[in-house]
C-alpha positions in Angstrom: 0.0 0.0 0.0 1.6 3.3 -1.0 1.6 6.0 1.5 1.5 9.5 0.9 5.2 10.2 0.5 5.1 7.2 -2.1 2.2 8.7 -4.4 3.1 9.5 -8.1 3.2 12.6 -9.8 4.8 16.1 -9.9 4.9 18.6 -7.1 3.5 22.3 -7.8 7.4 23.5 -7.8 8.6 20.6 -10.1 5.7 21.5 -12.5 6.8 25.3 -12.3 10.4 24.5 -13.0 9.4 22.0 -16.2 7.0 25.1 -17.5 9.9 27.3 -17.0 12.4 25.4 -18.7 9.9 24.8 -21.7 9.1 28.4 -21.9 12.8 29.6 -21.8 13.6 26.9 -24.7 10.4 28.2 -26.5 11.4 31.5 -26.5 15.0 30.7 -27.8 13.7 28.5 -30.7 11.4 31.4 -31.8 13.9 34.3 -31.4 16.2 31.8 -33.4 13.9 31.2 -36.0 12.6 34.9 -36.3 16.5 36.0 -36.7 17.0 33.4 -39.5 13.7 34.7 -41.2 15.0 38.2 -40.7 18.3 37.4 -42.3 16.6 35.6 -45.0 14.6 38.5 -46.2 17.3 40.7 -45.8 19.6 38.3 -48.1 16.6 38.7 -50.7 16.8 42.6 -50.4 20.6 42.7 -51.1 20.0 40.4 -53.9 17.5 42.5 -55.3 19.3 45.6 -55.0 22.6 44.2 -56.6 20.4 42.7 -59.4 18.5 46.4 -60.1 22.2 47.9 -59.9 23.3 45.7 -62.7 20.1 46.1 -64.7 20.2 50.1 -64.9 24.0 50.2 -65.3 23.5 48.0 -68.4 21.0 50.5 -69.6 23.3 53.2 -69.1 26.0 51.9 -71.2 23.8 51.4 -74.2 21.9 54.7 -73.5 24.3 57.0 -71.7 21.9 57.6 -69.0 19.9 55.6 -66.5 16.3 54.7 -66.9 13.3 57.0 -65.4 11.6 55.8 -62.3 8.3 54.6 -62.7 5.5 57.1 -62.2 7.9 59.4 -61.4 7.1 62.8 -59.2 9.4 65.8 -60.5 11.6 67.6 -57.8 12.2 71.3 -58.8 14.5 74.1 -57.8 13.8 77.4 -59.4 11.4 75.8 -61.5 13.7 73.5 -63.2 14.0 70.0 -62.6 16.5 68.8 -60.0 15.6 65.0 -59.6 13.1 62.7 -60.2 11.9 59.9 -57.5 9.3 57.1 -57.3 10.1 53.6 -57.6 11.6 50.9 -59.7 8.2 49.8 -61.1 6.8 49.0 -64.4 8.0 51.4 -66.7 11.5 51.2 -65.5 11.4 47.1 -65.5 10.5 47.4 -69.2 13.6 49.5 -70.0 16.0 47.2 -68.6 17.2 43.7 -69.1 18.3 40.8 -66.9 15.5 40.9 -64.7 13.0 38.4 -65.0 10.2 40.3 -63.0 10.2 43.7 -60.9 11.9 42.9 -57.4 9.7 43.6 -54.3 10.5 43.9 -50.7 9.8 40.4 -49.0 7.7 42.1 -46.0 6.2 44.8 -47.5 5.5 43.7 -50.9 6.4 46.9 -52.2 8.8 48.3 -55.2 12.1 49.5 -54.0 12.4 53.2 -53.9 14.5 54.9 -57.0 15.5 58.4 -58.0 17.6 59.9 -60.7 18.9 63.5 -61.3 17.5 65.6 -64.0 20.2 64.6 -66.5 19.9 60.9 -65.8 23.6 60.9 -65.0 23.1 59.8 -61.2 20.7 57.7 -59.3 19.9 56.7 -55.8 18.2 53.3 -54.6 16.5 53.2 -50.9 15.6 50.2 -49.4 15.8 48.9 -45.8 17.2 46.2 -43.6 15.6 44.2 -40.4 18.4 45.0 -38.1 17.6 48.8 -36.8 14.8 50.8 -36.4 13.6 53.0 -39.9 11.8 51.8 -42.8 11.0 53.8 -45.9 8.3 52.6 -48.5 6.3 54.2 -51.2 3.3 53.0 -53.3 1.1 56.3 -55.0 2.7 58.7 -52.6 6.1 58.6 -50.5 5.4 58.1 -47.0 7.7 57.0 -44.0 6.7 54.6 -41.3 8.4 52.8 -38.3 8.8 49.2 -37.5 10.9 47.8 -34.8 14.5 46.7 -35.8 14.2 48.3 -39.2 16.8 50.6 -40.8 17.1 52.5 -44.1 20.1 51.8 -46.5 20.7 53.8 -49.9 23.2 53.0 -52.5 23.8 55.3 -55.3 25.9 56.8 -58.1 25.2 60.2 -56.8 28.2 62.7 -55.8 26.2 62.8 -51.9 27.0 66.0 -51.0 25.8 68.6 -54.0 23.3 68.8 -56.8 23.9 71.1 -60.0 20.7 72.6 -61.4 21.2 74.7 -64.4 18.7 77.5 -66.1 20.8 79.6 -68.4 22.7 81.5 -68.1 22.7 80.7 -64.1 24.1 77.6 -62.5 22.8 76.5 -59.1 25.1 74.4 -56.8 22.9 73.4 -53.9 24.0 71.5 -50.7 21.8 68.3 -51.3 23.1 64.9 -49.4 20.2 62.8 -50.9 18.0 62.9 -54.0 14.9 61.6 -52.0 12.2 63.1 -49.9 9.2 61.9 -47.9 6.7 64.2 -49.1 3.9 65.6 -51.2 6.2 68.6 -52.0 7.6 69.1 -55.4 10.3 71.9 -54.9 13.5 71.5 -53.2 12.9 74.9 -51.1 9.8 73.4 -49.4 11.3 70.1 -48.8 14.5 71.7 -47.0 12.4 74.2 -45.2 10.2 71.4 -43.9 13.4 68.9 -43.1 11.8 66.3 -45.3 14.5 64.9 -47.0 15.1 61.3 -46.5 19.0 60.4 -45.5 20.5 57.2 -44.6 21.0 55.4 -41.4 20.0 56.8 -37.7 17.2 59.2 -39.0 13.9 58.6 -41.2 13.5 62.4 -41.7 15.7 65.1 -42.9 16.1 66.5 -39.7 19.2 69.1 -39.7 20.4 67.3 -42.6 20.7 70.6 -44.5 20.8 74.1 -43.2 18.0 75.9 -45.1 19.6 79.5 -44.9 22.9 77.9 -46.7 21.0 75.6 -49.0 22.8 77.5 -52.0 26.3 77.2 -52.3 26.5 78.7 -55.6 24.3 80.7 -58.0 26.1 82.1 -60.7 27.5 81.6 -64.1 29.4 78.4 -64.3 32.3 80.3 -65.8 33.0 82.1 -62.4 34.1 78.9 -61.2 37.4 79.2 -63.4 38.9 81.5 -61.0 40.4 80.3 -57.7 38.6 83.0 -55.7 35.3 81.6 -56.7 36.5 78.1 -55.5 37.4 79.3 -52.6 33.9 81.2 -51.7 32.2 77.6 -52.9 34.2 75.6 -50.4 33.3 78.1 -47.5 30.0 78.2 -48.7 29.8 74.7 -48.7 31.3 74.4 -45.1 28.5 76.6 -43.6 25.9 74.6 -45.3 27.0 71.5 -43.5 29.0 72.6 -40.5 26.0 72.4 -38.2 24.2 69.4 -39.6 23.9 65.6 -38.6 26.2 65.4 -42.0 29.2 66.7 -40.5 30.6 63.3 -39.3 30.1 61.6 -43.1 33.8 61.1 -44.5 33.1 63.2 -47.8 31.4 66.2 -46.0 34.0 65.9 -43.0 37.0 66.5 -45.9 35.2 69.7 -46.8 34.7 70.7 -43.1 38.4 70.3 -42.7 39.7 72.1 -45.7 41.7 75.2 -45.4 40.0 77.8 -47.8 43.3 79.7 -47.6 45.4 76.8 -49.2 45.0 77.2 -52.5 46.2 73.8 -53.5 43.9 72.2 -50.8 40.9 74.1 -52.2 41.2 72.8 -55.6 42.4 69.5 -54.9 39.2 69.1 -52.4 36.5 70.4 -54.6 38.2 68.4 -57.8 38.1 65.1 -55.9 34.6 65.7 -54.6 32.9 67.5 -57.3 35.0 67.9 -60.5 33.1 65.4 -62.5 29.6 66.0 -61.1 29.3 69.6 -61.7 30.3 70.2 -65.3 33.2 69.2 -67.7 34.3 72.5 -67.9 34.7 72.9 -64.0 36.4 69.7 -64.1 39.0 71.2 -66.7 39.5 74.2 -64.3 40.2 72.2 -61.4 42.4 69.8 -63.2 44.9 73.1 -63.8 44.7 74.1 -60.3 45.3 70.7 -58.7 48.0 69.4 -61.5 
């Protein structure tokens, strides 16, 4: 005959311990599975962006320019087109090769953000990874929204610091670290004033990306930049534009901020290295003369 001490079964403490262990094991399994799923989706995104880049580079080889974004929204400065932004969608896909279908984000199932400068010589692609805290996504209208653990990423053939807008006989050089905005506004003036530029990494909005008061770094005939004095002035204006922004720690901008405007060789070398091929062929020639 069994005594009370010999009765089969688990005590309450034993049940709690077992349940706790199972809960811990379940949590570990869930986290591990979630990490592998996020990693797999990130791999898809990286592959998508790589394939898009290959396709538009091949297009540029044949056409001497990048394809237009689909359903493009034109962003202007002084009533002149500065860039076009929207997505790598149907019309863009039809113009390129090496893709069997339009790449879509594996989570949102949306097209990737794609922008080109007005001359179609530079582009910017925008996507996200599930490793930090911000994601940018667009359908018919650009919008920004937050998800835990997401982080924006940008890849480009863009000079990343200035944008040239020409309206004869004036050339405007703008402090513009990105060619994507998350807004319905269609003018750079409004976008910058409202801090609506979309930049990279830790911030989703363009807060303090550009100083609105120093947006215009240069706004005269391009020929003026043939003189060293104008080149010095351009460097100083760019330093003013970026000195108090979140961009100050970026390598390309830090090179400008630390340049000595009184050092003729340094001025020419820095501007040529950063912008010579981007501003104009003439400016490239001018800079070459000073940096040789």
